[in-house]
mmCIF file as Biopython writes it, N, C-alpha, C and O atoms, coordinates in Angstrom:
data_model
#
loop_
_atom_site.group_PDB
_atom_site.id
_atom_site.type_symbol
_atom_site.label_atom_id
_atom_site.label_alt_id
_atom_site.label_comp_id
_atom_site.label_asym_id
_atom_site.label_entity_id
_atom_site.label_seq_id
_atom_site.pdbx_PDB_ins_code
_atom_site.Cartn_x
_atom_site.Cartn_y
_atom_site.Cartn_z
_atom_site.occupancy
_atom_site.B_iso_or_equiv
_atom_site.auth_seq_id
_atom_site.auth_asym_id
_atom_site.pdbx_PDB_model_num
ATOM 1   N N  . MET A ? 1  ? 0.841   -1.157 0.011  1.0 0.0 1  A 1 
ATOM 2   C CA . MET A ? 1  ? -0.010  -0.002 0.013  1.0 0.0 1  A 1 
ATOM 3   C C  . MET A ? 1  ? 0.884   1.237  0.018  1.0 0.0 1  A 1 
ATOM 4   O O  . MET A ? 1  ? 1.952   1.240  0.629  1.0 0.0 1  A 1 
ATOM 5   N N  . ARG A ? 2  ? 0.436   2.287  -0.666 1.0 0.0 2  A 1 
ATOM 6   C CA . ARG A ? 2  ? 1.298   3.506  -0.830 1.0 0.0 2  A 1 
ATOM 7   C C  . ARG A ? 2  ? 0.416   4.705  -0.676 1.0 0.0 2  A 1 
ATOM 8   O O  . ARG A ? 2  ? -0.653  4.786  -1.281 1.0 0.0 2  A 1 
ATOM 9   N N  . ALA A ? 3  ? 0.863   5.651  0.143  1.0 0.0 3  A 1 
ATOM 10  C CA . ALA A ? 3  ? 0.137   6.929  0.376  1.0 0.0 3  A 1 
ATOM 11  C C  . ALA A ? 3  ? 1.133   8.099  0.144  1.0 0.0 3  A 1 
ATOM 12  O O  . ALA A ? 3  ? 2.342   7.958  0.327  1.0 0.0 3  A 1 
ATOM 13  N N  . LYS A ? 4  ? 0.590   9.208  -0.248 1.0 0.0 4  A 1 
ATOM 14  C CA . LYS A ? 4  ? 1.393   10.382 -0.482 1.0 0.0 4  A 1 
ATOM 15  C C  . LYS A ? 4  ? 1.306   11.284 0.791  1.0 0.0 4  A 1 
ATOM 16  O O  . LYS A ? 4  ? 0.234   11.801 1.107  1.0 0.0 4  A 1 
ATOM 17  N N  . ILE A ? 5  ? 2.390   11.456 1.482  1.0 0.0 5  A 1 
ATOM 18  C CA . ILE A ? 5  ? 2.427   12.253 2.700  1.0 0.0 5  A 1 
ATOM 19  C C  . ILE A ? 5  ? 3.357   13.403 2.597  1.0 0.0 5  A 1 
ATOM 20  O O  . ILE A ? 5  ? 4.565   13.210 2.458  1.0 0.0 5  A 1 
ATOM 21  N N  . ASN A ? 6  ? 2.840   14.603 2.660  1.0 0.0 6  A 1 
ATOM 22  C CA . ASN A ? 6  ? 3.547   15.851 2.470  1.0 0.0 6  A 1 
ATOM 23  C C  . ASN A ? 6  ? 4.412   15.835 1.202  1.0 0.0 6  A 1 
ATOM 24  O O  . ASN A ? 6  ? 5.573   16.245 1.196  1.0 0.0 6  A 1 
ATOM 25  N N  . GLY A ? 7  ? 3.763   15.323 0.097  1.0 0.0 7  A 1 
ATOM 26  C CA . GLY A ? 7  ? 4.355   15.321 -1.165 1.0 0.0 7  A 1 
ATOM 27  C C  . GLY A ? 7  ? 5.291   14.179 -1.514 1.0 0.0 7  A 1 
ATOM 28  O O  . GLY A ? 7  ? 5.845   14.121 -2.612 1.0 0.0 7  A 1 
ATOM 29  N N  . GLU A ? 8  ? 5.456   13.278 -0.566 1.0 0.0 8  A 1 
ATOM 30  C CA . GLU A ? 8  ? 6.383   12.128 -0.747 1.0 0.0 8  A 1 
ATOM 31  C C  . GLU A ? 8  ? 5.556   10.839 -0.621 1.0 0.0 8  A 1 
ATOM 32  O O  . GLU A ? 8  ? 4.737   10.687 0.285  1.0 0.0 8  A 1 
ATOM 33  N N  . TYR A ? 9  ? 5.803   9.911  -1.574 1.0 0.0 9  A 1 
ATOM 34  C CA . TYR A ? 9  ? 5.136   8.597  -1.542 1.0 0.0 9  A 1 
ATOM 35  C C  . TYR A ? 9  ? 5.850   7.738  -0.451 1.0 0.0 9  A 1 
ATOM 36  O O  . TYR A ? 9  ? 7.075   7.631  -0.405 1.0 0.0 9  A 1 
ATOM 37  N N  . ILE A ? 10 ? 5.013   7.145  0.403  1.0 0.0 10 A 1 
ATOM 38  C CA . ILE A ? 10 ? 5.522   6.258  1.443  1.0 0.0 10 A 1 
ATOM 39  C C  . ILE A ? 10 ? 4.808   4.958  1.319  1.0 0.0 10 A 1 
ATOM 40  O O  . ILE A ? 10 ? 3.583   4.930  1.198  1.0 0.0 10 A 1 
ATOM 41  N N  . GLU A ? 11 ? 5.584   3.810  1.348  1.0 0.0 11 A 1 
ATOM 42  C CA . GLU A ? 11 ? 5.065   2.487  1.321  1.0 0.0 11 A 1 
ATOM 43  C C  . GLU A ? 11 ? 4.749   2.024  2.698  1.0 0.0 11 A 1 
ATOM 44  O O  . GLU A ? 11 ? 5.507   2.286  3.631  1.0 0.0 11 A 1 
ATOM 45  N N  . PHE A ? 12 ? 3.622   1.323  2.858  1.0 0.0 12 A 1 
ATOM 46  C CA . PHE A ? 12 ? 3.221   0.711  4.193  1.0 0.0 12 A 1 
ATOM 47  C C  . PHE A ? 12 ? 3.024   -0.752 3.942  1.0 0.0 12 A 1 
ATOM 48  O O  . PHE A ? 12 ? 2.415   -1.157 2.952  1.0 0.0 12 A 1 
ATOM 49  N N  . VAL A ? 13 ? 3.549   -1.545 4.855  1.0 0.0 13 A 1 
ATOM 50  C CA . VAL A ? 13 ? 3.356   -3.053 4.767  1.0 0.0 13 A 1 
ATOM 51  C C  . VAL A ? 13 ? 2.140   -3.387 5.572  1.0 0.0 13 A 1 
ATOM 52  O O  . VAL A ? 13 ? 1.304   -4.168 5.118  1.0 0.0 13 A 1 
ATOM 53  N N  . ASN A ? 14 ? 2.002   -2.821 6.765  1.0 0.0 14 A 1 
ATOM 54  C CA . ASN A ? 14 ? 0.893   -3.107 7.671  1.0 0.0 14 A 1 
ATOM 55  C C  . ASN A ? 14 ? -0.022  -1.934 7.792  1.0 0.0 14 A 1 
ATOM 56  O O  . ASN A ? 14 ? 0.361   -0.800 7.502  1.0 0.0 14 A 1 
ATOM 57  N N  . ASP A ? 15 ? -1.298  -2.210 8.243  1.0 0.0 15 A 1 
ATOM 58  C CA . ASP A ? 15 ? -2.243  -1.122 8.544  1.0 0.0 15 A 1 
ATOM 59  C C  . ASP A ? 15 ? -1.730  -0.296 9.706  1.0 0.0 15 A 1 
ATOM 60  O O  . ASP A ? 15 ? -1.242  -0.810 10.712 1.0 0.0 15 A 1 
ATOM 61  N N  . VAL A ? 16 ? -1.868  1.061  9.513  1.0 0.0 16 A 1 
ATOM 62  C CA . VAL A ? 16 ? -1.413  1.951  10.582 1.0 0.0 16 A 1 
ATOM 63  C C  . VAL A ? 16 ? -2.446  3.136  10.635 1.0 0.0 16 A 1 
ATOM 64  O O  . VAL A ? 16 ? -2.876  3.661  9.608  1.0 0.0 16 A 1 
ATOM 65  N N  . ASN A ? 17 ? -2.782  3.489  11.795 1.0 0.0 17 A 1 
ATOM 66  C CA . ASN A ? 17 ? -3.688  4.665  11.922 1.0 0.0 17 A 1 
ATOM 67  C C  . ASN A ? 17 ? -2.828  5.940  12.021 1.0 0.0 17 A 1 
ATOM 68  O O  . ASN A ? 17 ? -1.621  5.898  12.262 1.0 0.0 17 A 1 
ATOM 69  N N  . LEU A ? 18 ? -3.516  7.063  11.820 1.0 0.0 18 A 1 
ATOM 70  C CA . LEU A ? 18 ? -2.728  8.359  11.791 1.0 0.0 18 A 1 
ATOM 71  C C  . LEU A ? 18 ? -2.038  8.637  13.119 1.0 0.0 18 A 1 
ATOM 72  O O  . LEU A ? 18 ? -0.903  9.114  13.139 1.0 0.0 18 A 1 
ATOM 73  N N  . LEU A ? 19 ? -2.699  8.348  14.207 1.0 0.0 19 A 1 
ATOM 74  C CA . LEU A ? 19 ? -2.089  8.682  15.501 1.0 0.0 19 A 1 
ATOM 75  C C  . LEU A ? 19 ? -0.793  7.900  15.716 1.0 0.0 19 A 1 
ATOM 76  O O  . LEU A ? 19 ? 0.213   8.463  16.148 1.0 0.0 19 A 1 
ATOM 77  N N  . ASP A ? 20 ? -0.824  6.584  15.409 1.0 0.0 20 A 1 
ATOM 78  C CA . ASP A ? 20 ? 0.407   5.792  15.560 1.0 0.0 20 A 1 
ATOM 79  C C  . ASP A ? 20 ? 1.517   6.262  14.596 1.0 0.0 20 A 1 
ATOM 80  O O  . ASP A ? 20 ? 2.698   6.295  14.942 1.0 0.0 20 A 1 
ATOM 81  N N  . PHE A ? 21 ? 1.077   6.630  13.345 1.0 0.0 21 A 1 
ATOM 82  C CA . PHE A ? 21 ? 2.011   7.108  12.365 1.0 0.0 21 A 1 
ATOM 83  C C  . PHE A ? 21 ? 2.743   8.328  12.810 1.0 0.0 21 A 1 
ATOM 84  O O  . PHE A ? 21 ? 3.969   8.396  12.721 1.0 0.0 21 A 1 
ATOM 85  N N  . ILE A ? 22 ? 1.991   9.316  13.300 1.0 0.0 22 A 1 
ATOM 86  C CA . ILE A ? 22 ? 2.703   10.571 13.758 1.0 0.0 22 A 1 
ATOM 87  C C  . ILE A ? 22 ? 3.487   10.382 14.993 1.0 0.0 22 A 1 
ATOM 88  O O  . ILE A ? 22 ? 4.551   10.985 15.132 1.0 0.0 22 A 1 
ATOM 89  N N  . GLN A ? 23 ? 3.014   9.549  15.940 1.0 0.0 23 A 1 
ATOM 90  C CA . GLN A ? 23 ? 3.764   9.406  17.190 1.0 0.0 23 A 1 
ATOM 91  C C  . GLN A ? 23 ? 4.912   8.477  17.071 1.0 0.0 23 A 1 
ATOM 92  O O  . GLN A ? 23 ? 5.998   8.815  17.542 1.0 0.0 23 A 1 
ATOM 93  N N  . LYS A ? 24 ? 4.761   7.322  16.474 1.0 0.0 24 A 1 
ATOM 94  C CA . LYS A ? 24 ? 5.770   6.316  16.444 1.0 0.0 24 A 1 
ATOM 95  C C  . LYS A ? 24 ? 6.762   6.474  15.217 1.0 0.0 24 A 1 
ATOM 96  O O  . LYS A ? 24 ? 7.981   6.434  15.383 1.0 0.0 24 A 1 
ATOM 97  N N  . ASP A ? 25 ? 6.193   6.649  14.024 1.0 0.0 25 A 1 
ATOM 98  C CA . ASP A ? 25 ? 7.034   6.774  12.871 1.0 0.0 25 A 1 
ATOM 99  C C  . ASP A ? 25 ? 7.661   8.111  12.685 1.0 0.0 25 A 1 
ATOM 100 O O  . ASP A ? 25 ? 8.846   8.194  12.361 1.0 0.0 25 A 1 
ATOM 101 N N  . LYS A ? 26 ? 6.897   9.190  12.880 1.0 0.0 26 A 1 
ATOM 102 C CA . LYS A ? 26 ? 7.352   10.517 12.666 1.0 0.0 26 A 1 
ATOM 103 C C  . LYS A ? 26 ? 7.866   11.204 13.957 1.0 0.0 26 A 1 
ATOM 104 O O  . LYS A ? 26 ? 8.584   12.201 13.880 1.0 0.0 26 A 1 
ATOM 105 N N  . LYS A ? 27 ? 7.496   10.669 15.141 1.0 0.0 27 A 1 
ATOM 106 C CA . LYS A ? 27 ? 7.871   11.178 16.447 1.0 0.0 27 A 1 
ATOM 107 C C  . LYS A ? 27 ? 7.458   12.620 16.587 1.0 0.0 27 A 1 
ATOM 108 O O  . LYS A ? 27 ? 8.234   13.446 17.067 1.0 0.0 27 A 1 
ATOM 109 N N  . LEU A ? 28 ? 6.199   12.949 16.157 1.0 0.0 28 A 1 
ATOM 110 C CA . LEU A ? 28 ? 5.621   14.314 16.323 1.0 0.0 28 A 1 
ATOM 111 C C  . LEU A ? 28 ? 4.768   14.374 17.468 1.0 0.0 28 A 1 
ATOM 112 O O  . LEU A ? 28 ? 4.185   13.367 17.869 1.0 0.0 28 A 1 
ATOM 113 N N  . ASN A ? 29 ? 4.652   15.561 18.054 1.0 0.0 29 A 1 
ATOM 114 C CA . ASN A ? 29 ? 3.752   15.817 19.199 1.0 0.0 29 A 1 
ATOM 115 C C  . ASN A ? 29 ? 2.409   16.124 18.638 1.0 0.0 29 A 1 
ATOM 116 O O  . ASN A ? 29 ? 2.295   17.106 17.903 1.0 0.0 29 A 1 
ATOM 117 N N  . PRO A ? 30 ? 1.362   15.362 18.919 1.0 0.0 30 A 1 
ATOM 118 C CA . PRO A ? 30 ? 0.023   15.612 18.421 1.0 0.0 30 A 1 
ATOM 119 C C  . PRO A ? 30 ? -0.565  16.941 18.768 1.0 0.0 30 A 1 
ATOM 120 O O  . PRO A ? 30 ? -1.512  17.390 18.123 1.0 0.0 30 A 1 
ATOM 121 N N  . LYS A ? 31 ? 0.000   17.613 19.824 1.0 0.0 31 A 1 
ATOM 122 C CA . LYS A ? 31 ? -0.562  18.888 20.288 1.0 0.0 31 A 1 
ATOM 123 C C  . LYS A ? 31 ? -0.074  20.007 19.305 1.0 0.0 31 A 1 
ATOM 124 O O  . LYS A ? 31 ? -0.643  21.099 19.284 1.0 0.0 31 A 1 
ATOM 125 N N  . SER A ? 32 ? 0.951   19.730 18.519 1.0 0.0 32 A 1 
ATOM 126 C CA . SER A ? 32 ? 1.473   20.820 17.685 1.0 0.0 32 A 1 
ATOM 127 C C  . SER A ? 32 ? 1.296   20.602 16.175 1.0 0.0 32 A 1 
ATOM 128 O O  . SER A ? 32 ? 2.002   21.224 15.380 1.0 0.0 32 A 1 
ATOM 129 N N  . ILE A ? 33 ? 0.372   19.736 15.776 1.0 0.0 33 A 1 
ATOM 130 C CA . ILE A ? 33 ? 0.187   19.500 14.375 1.0 0.0 33 A 1 
ATOM 131 C C  . ILE A ? 33 ? -1.284  19.499 13.974 1.0 0.0 33 A 1 
ATOM 132 O O  . ILE A ? 33 ? -2.183  19.354 14.802 1.0 0.0 33 A 1 
ATOM 133 N N  . VAL A ? 34 ? -1.493  19.669 12.652 1.0 0.0 34 A 1 
ATOM 134 C CA . VAL A ? 34 ? -2.820  19.504 12.057 1.0 0.0 34 A 1 
ATOM 135 C C  . VAL A ? 34 ? -2.648  18.511 10.933 1.0 0.0 34 A 1 
ATOM 136 O O  . VAL A ? 34 ? -1.637  18.519 10.232 1.0 0.0 34 A 1 
ATOM 137 N N  . ILE A ? 35 ? -3.684  17.614 10.756 1.0 0.0 35 A 1 
ATOM 138 C CA . ILE A ? 35 ? -3.582  16.635 9.645  1.0 0.0 35 A 1 
ATOM 139 C C  . ILE A ? 35 ? -4.716  16.872 8.687  1.0 0.0 35 A 1 
ATOM 140 O O  . ILE A ? 35 ? -5.884  16.913 9.074  1.0 0.0 35 A 1 
ATOM 141 N N  . GLU A ? 36 ? -4.356  17.029 7.418  1.0 0.0 36 A 1 
ATOM 142 C CA . GLU A ? 36 ? -5.357  17.088 6.364  1.0 0.0 36 A 1 
ATOM 143 C C  . GLU A ? 36 ? -5.340  15.723 5.665  1.0 0.0 36 A 1 
ATOM 144 O O  . GLU A ? 36 ? -4.307  15.291 5.153  1.0 0.0 36 A 1 
ATOM 145 N N  . TYR A ? 37 ? -6.461  15.072 5.651  1.0 0.0 37 A 1 
ATOM 146 C CA . TYR A ? 37 ? -6.555  13.684 5.128  1.0 0.0 37 A 1 
ATOM 147 C C  . TYR A ? 37 ? -7.515  13.747 3.906  1.0 0.0 37 A 1 
ATOM 148 O O  . TYR A ? 37 ? -8.714  13.998 4.030  1.0 0.0 37 A 1 
ATOM 149 N N  . ASN A ? 38 ? -6.916  13.506 2.742  1.0 0.0 38 A 1 
ATOM 150 C CA . ASN A ? 38 ? -7.667  13.536 1.466  1.0 0.0 38 A 1 
ATOM 151 C C  . ASN A ? 38 ? -8.577  14.800 1.339  1.0 0.0 38 A 1 
ATOM 152 O O  . ASN A ? 38 ? -9.743  14.739 0.950  1.0 0.0 38 A 1 
ATOM 153 N N  . GLY A ? 39 ? -7.944  15.938 1.697  1.0 0.0 39 A 1 
ATOM 154 C CA . GLY A ? 39 ? -8.571  17.187 1.500  1.0 0.0 39 A 1 
ATOM 155 C C  . GLY A ? 39 ? -9.427  17.690 2.628  1.0 0.0 39 A 1 
ATOM 156 O O  . GLY A ? 39 ? -10.020 18.763 2.517  1.0 0.0 39 A 1 
ATOM 157 N N  . LYS A ? 40 ? -9.513  16.922 3.752  1.0 0.0 40 A 1 
ATOM 158 C CA . LYS A ? 40 ? -10.333 17.328 4.853  1.0 0.0 40 A 1 
ATOM 159 C C  . LYS A ? 40 ? -9.401  17.320 6.173  1.0 0.0 40 A 1 
ATOM 160 O O  . LYS A ? 40 ? -8.661  16.387 6.483  1.0 0.0 40 A 1 
ATOM 161 N N  . VAL A ? 41 ? -9.559  18.475 6.870  1.0 0.0 41 A 1 
ATOM 162 C CA . VAL A ? 41 ? -8.860  18.575 8.139  1.0 0.0 41 A 1 
ATOM 163 C C  . VAL A ? 41 ? -9.593  17.723 9.182  1.0 0.0 41 A 1 
ATOM 164 O O  . VAL A ? 41 ? -10.791 17.875 9.425  1.0 0.0 41 A 1 
ATOM 165 N N  . LEU A ? 42 ? -8.799  16.806 9.792  1.0 0.0 42 A 1 
ATOM 166 C CA . LEU A ? 42 ? -9.396  15.923 10.752 1.0 0.0 42 A 1 
ATOM 167 C C  . LEU A ? 42 ? -9.203  16.421 12.180 1.0 0.0 42 A 1 
ATOM 168 O O  . LEU A ? 42 ? -8.174  17.001 12.529 1.0 0.0 42 A 1 
ATOM 169 N N  . LYS A ? 43 ? -10.245 16.169 13.005 1.0 0.0 43 A 1 
ATOM 170 C CA . LYS A ? 43 ? -10.123 16.468 14.370 1.0 0.0 43 A 1 
ATOM 171 C C  . LYS A ? 43 ? -9.198  15.416 15.054 1.0 0.0 43 A 1 
ATOM 172 O O  . LYS A ? 43 ? -9.168  14.264 14.621 1.0 0.0 43 A 1 
ATOM 173 N N  . LYS A ? 44 ? -8.482  15.782 16.062 1.0 0.0 44 A 1 
ATOM 174 C CA . LYS A ? 44 ? -7.579  14.929 16.735 1.0 0.0 44 A 1 
ATOM 175 C C  . LYS A ? 44 ? -8.246  13.582 17.217 1.0 0.0 44 A 1 
ATOM 176 O O  . LYS A ? 44 ? -7.630  12.517 17.253 1.0 0.0 44 A 1 
ATOM 177 N N  . GLU A ? 45 ? -9.513  13.729 17.568 1.0 0.0 45 A 1 
ATOM 178 C CA . GLU A ? 45 ? -10.210 12.548 18.019 1.0 0.0 45 A 1 
ATOM 179 C C  . GLU A ? 45 ? -10.396 11.516 16.921 1.0 0.0 45 A 1 
ATOM 180 O O  . GLU A ? 45 ? -10.653 10.352 17.227 1.0 0.0 45 A 1 
ATOM 181 N N  . GLU A ? 46 ? -10.280 11.882 15.697 1.0 0.0 46 A 1 
ATOM 182 C CA . GLU A ? 46 ? -10.462 11.007 14.517 1.0 0.0 46 A 1 
ATOM 183 C C  . GLU A ? 46 ? -9.194  10.259 14.150 1.0 0.0 46 A 1 
ATOM 184 O O  . GLU A ? 46 ? -9.264  9.261  13.434 1.0 0.0 46 A 1 
ATOM 185 N N  . TRP A ? 47 ? -8.049  10.704 14.612 1.0 0.0 47 A 1 
ATOM 186 C CA . TRP A ? 47 ? -6.795  10.143 14.167 1.0 0.0 47 A 1 
ATOM 187 C C  . TRP A ? 47 ? -6.609  8.663  14.484 1.0 0.0 47 A 1 
ATOM 188 O O  . TRP A ? 47 ? -6.087  7.917  13.655 1.0 0.0 47 A 1 
ATOM 189 N N  . GLN A ? 48 ? -7.019  8.238  15.642 1.0 0.0 48 A 1 
ATOM 190 C CA . GLN A ? 48 ? -6.879  6.860  16.071 1.0 0.0 48 A 1 
ATOM 191 C C  . GLN A ? 48 ? -7.719  5.955  15.261 1.0 0.0 48 A 1 
ATOM 192 O O  . GLN A ? 48 ? -7.334  4.797  15.101 1.0 0.0 48 A 1 
ATOM 193 N N  . ASN A ? 49 ? -8.827  6.359  14.734 1.0 0.0 49 A 1 
ATOM 194 C CA . ASN A ? 49 ? -9.717  5.425  14.009 1.0 0.0 49 A 1 
ATOM 195 C C  . ASN A ? 49 ? -9.646  5.675  12.524 1.0 0.0 49 A 1 
ATOM 196 O O  . ASN A ? 49 ? -10.461 5.152  11.764 1.0 0.0 49 A 1 
ATOM 197 N N  . THR A ? 50 ? -8.631  6.512  12.077 1.0 0.0 50 A 1 
ATOM 198 C CA . THR A ? 50 ? -8.467  6.699  10.616 1.0 0.0 50 A 1 
ATOM 199 C C  . THR A ? 50 ? -7.181  5.958  10.193 1.0 0.0 50 A 1 
ATOM 200 O O  . THR A ? 50 ? -6.074  6.320  10.594 1.0 0.0 50 A 1 
ATOM 201 N N  . PHE A ? 51 ? -7.354  4.986  9.429  1.0 0.0 51 A 1 
ATOM 202 C CA . PHE A ? 51 ? -6.237  4.113  8.969  1.0 0.0 51 A 1 
ATOM 203 C C  . PHE A ? 51 ? -5.803  4.616  7.573  1.0 0.0 51 A 1 
ATOM 204 O O  . PHE A ? 51 ? -6.628  4.971  6.732  1.0 0.0 51 A 1 
ATOM 205 N N  . ILE A ? 52 ? -4.455  4.630  7.367  1.0 0.0 52 A 1 
ATOM 206 C CA . ILE A ? 52 ? -3.947  5.061  6.097  1.0 0.0 52 A 1 
ATOM 207 C C  . ILE A ? 52 ? -4.183  3.968  5.073  1.0 0.0 52 A 1 
ATOM 208 O O  . ILE A ? 52 ? -3.891  2.793  5.297  1.0 0.0 52 A 1 
ATOM 209 N N  . LYS A ? 53 ? -4.722  4.396  3.944  1.0 0.0 53 A 1 
ATOM 210 C CA . LYS A ? 53 ? -5.104  3.427  2.879  1.0 0.0 53 A 1 
ATOM 211 C C  . LYS A ? 53 ? -4.328  3.784  1.580  1.0 0.0 53 A 1 
ATOM 212 O O  . LYS A ? 53 ? -3.810  4.888  1.414  1.0 0.0 53 A 1 
ATOM 213 N N  . ASP A ? 54 ? -4.283  2.804  0.697  1.0 0.0 54 A 1 
ATOM 214 C CA . ASP A ? 54 ? -3.627  2.988  -0.563 1.0 0.0 54 A 1 
ATOM 215 C C  . ASP A ? 54 ? -4.202  4.146  -1.337 1.0 0.0 54 A 1 
ATOM 216 O O  . ASP A ? 54 ? -5.415  4.207  -1.537 1.0 0.0 54 A 1 
ATOM 217 N N  . GLY A ? 55 ? -3.368  5.067  -1.778 1.0 0.0 55 A 1 
ATOM 218 C CA . GLY A ? 55 ? -3.801  6.189  -2.571 1.0 0.0 55 A 1 
ATOM 219 C C  . GLY A ? 55 ? -4.175  7.427  -1.771 1.0 0.0 55 A 1 
ATOM 220 O O  . GLY A ? 55 ? -4.500  8.460  -2.357 1.0 0.0 55 A 1 
ATOM 221 N N  . ASP A ? 56 ? -4.137  7.348  -0.462 1.0 0.0 56 A 1 
ATOM 222 C CA . ASP A ? 56 ? -4.459  8.492  0.416  1.0 0.0 56 A 1 
ATOM 223 C C  . ASP A ? 56 ? -3.455  9.680  0.171  1.0 0.0 56 A 1 
ATOM 224 O O  . ASP A ? 56 ? -2.279  9.458  -0.117 1.0 0.0 56 A 1 
ATOM 225 N N  . ILE A ? 57 ? -3.937  10.873 0.289  1.0 0.0 57 A 1 
ATOM 226 C CA . ILE A ? 57 ? -3.075  12.019 0.270  1.0 0.0 57 A 1 
ATOM 227 C C  . ILE A ? 57 ? -3.228  12.746 1.558  1.0 0.0 57 A 1 
ATOM 228 O O  . ILE A ? 57 ? -4.311  13.201 1.925  1.0 0.0 57 A 1 
ATOM 229 N N  . ILE A ? 58 ? -2.042  12.856 2.288  1.0 0.0 58 A 1 
ATOM 230 C CA . ILE A ? 58 ? -2.094  13.373 3.658  1.0 0.0 58 A 1 
ATOM 231 C C  . ILE A ? 58 ? -1.098  14.495 3.763  1.0 0.0 58 A 1 
ATOM 232 O O  . ILE A ? 58 ? 0.023   14.387 3.267  1.0 0.0 58 A 1 
ATOM 233 N N  . GLU A ? 59 ? -1.497  15.578 4.406  1.0 0.0 59 A 1 
ATOM 234 C CA . GLU A ? 59 ? -0.586  16.695 4.649  1.0 0.0 59 A 1 
ATOM 235 C C  . GLU A ? 59 ? -0.530  16.874 6.199  1.0 0.0 59 A 1 
ATOM 236 O O  . GLU A ? 59 ? -1.554  16.961 6.876  1.0 0.0 59 A 1 
ATOM 237 N N  . ILE A ? 60 ? 0.681   16.920 6.698  1.0 0.0 60 A 1 
ATOM 238 C CA . ILE A ? 60 ? 0.867   17.156 8.130  1.0 0.0 60 A 1 
ATOM 239 C C  . ILE A ? 60 ? 1.560   18.482 8.310  1.0 0.0 60 A 1 
ATOM 240 O O  . ILE A ? 60 ? 2.664   18.714 7.815  1.0 0.0 60 A 1 
ATOM 241 N N  . VAL A ? 61 ? 0.852   19.376 9.060  1.0 0.0 61 A 1 
ATOM 242 C CA . VAL A ? 61 ? 1.366   20.711 9.254  1.0 0.0 61 A 1 
ATOM 243 C C  . VAL A ? 61 ? 1.811   20.800 10.711 1.0 0.0 61 A 1 
ATOM 244 O O  . VAL A ? 61 ? 1.042   20.537 11.635 1.0 0.0 61 A 1 
ATOM 245 N N  . HIS A ? 62 ? 3.044   21.168 10.883 1.0 0.0 62 A 1 
ATOM 246 C CA . HIS A ? 62 ? 3.647   21.264 12.217 1.0 0.0 62 A 1 
ATOM 247 C C  . HIS A ? 62 ? 3.783   22.730 12.570 1.0 0.0 62 A 1 
ATOM 248 O O  . HIS A ? 62 ? 4.357   23.509 11.809 1.0 0.0 62 A 1 
ATOM 249 N N  . PHE A ? 63 ? 3.264   23.102 13.706 1.0 0.0 63 A 1 
ATOM 250 C CA . PHE A ? 63 ? 3.346   24.543 14.179 1.0 0.0 63 A 1 
ATOM 251 C C  . PHE A ? 63 ? 4.635   24.737 14.899 1.0 0.0 63 A 1 
ATOM 252 O O  . PHE A ? 63 ? 5.056   23.889 15.686 1.0 0.0 63 A 1 
ATOM 253 N N  . VAL A ? 64 ? 5.258   25.828 14.642 1.0 0.0 64 A 1 
ATOM 254 C CA . VAL A ? 64 ? 6.547   26.226 15.253 1.0 0.0 64 A 1 
ATOM 255 C C  . VAL A ? 64 ? 6.333   27.550 15.930 1.0 0.0 64 A 1 
ATOM 256 O O  . VAL A ? 64 ? 5.843   28.492 15.307 1.0 0.0 64 A 1 
ATOM 257 N N  . GLY A ? 65 ? 6.703   27.647 17.238 1.0 0.0 65 A 1 
ATOM 258 C CA . GLY A ? 65 ? 6.514   28.885 17.960 1.0 0.0 65 A 1 
ATOM 259 C C  . GLY A ? 65 ? 7.754   29.713 17.871 1.0 0.0 65 A 1 
ATOM 260 O O  . GLY A ? 65 ? 8.815   29.192 17.530 1.0 0.0 65 A 1 
ATOM 261 N N  . GLY A ? 66 ? 7.665   30.944 18.153 1.0 0.0 66 A 1 
ATOM 262 C CA . GLY A ? 66 ? 8.819   31.791 18.118 1.0 0.0 66 A 1 
ATOM 263 C C  . GLY A ? 66 ? 8.362   33.202 18.467 1.0 0.0 66 A 1 
ATOM 264 O O  . GLY A ? 66 ? 7.187   33.465 18.721 1.0 0.0 66 A 1 
ATOM 265 N N  . GLY A ? 67 ? 9.311   34.061 18.467 1.0 0.0 67 A 1 
ATOM 266 C CA . GLY A ? 67 ? 8.936   35.410 18.822 1.0 0.0 67 A 1 
ATOM 267 C C  . GLY A ? 67 ? 9.966   36.464 18.509 1.0 0.0 67 A 1 
ATOM 268 O O  . GLY A ? 67 ? 9.741   37.645 18.773 1.0 0.0 67 A 1 
#
């Protein structure tokens, strides 16, 4: 299975939900990102039950603070 994530195609062997992907694979803090899944911004509560499927297009936006 292959999905496009932030413009790059990534191959997946096993099913993975968005929450596990961002925490385990990308090591991102869920509090500082937004996920657009196939053109729709998902609520954080949806991440655990949304599994990455073949052909998905996902954008992960990471907020950076500064001043």
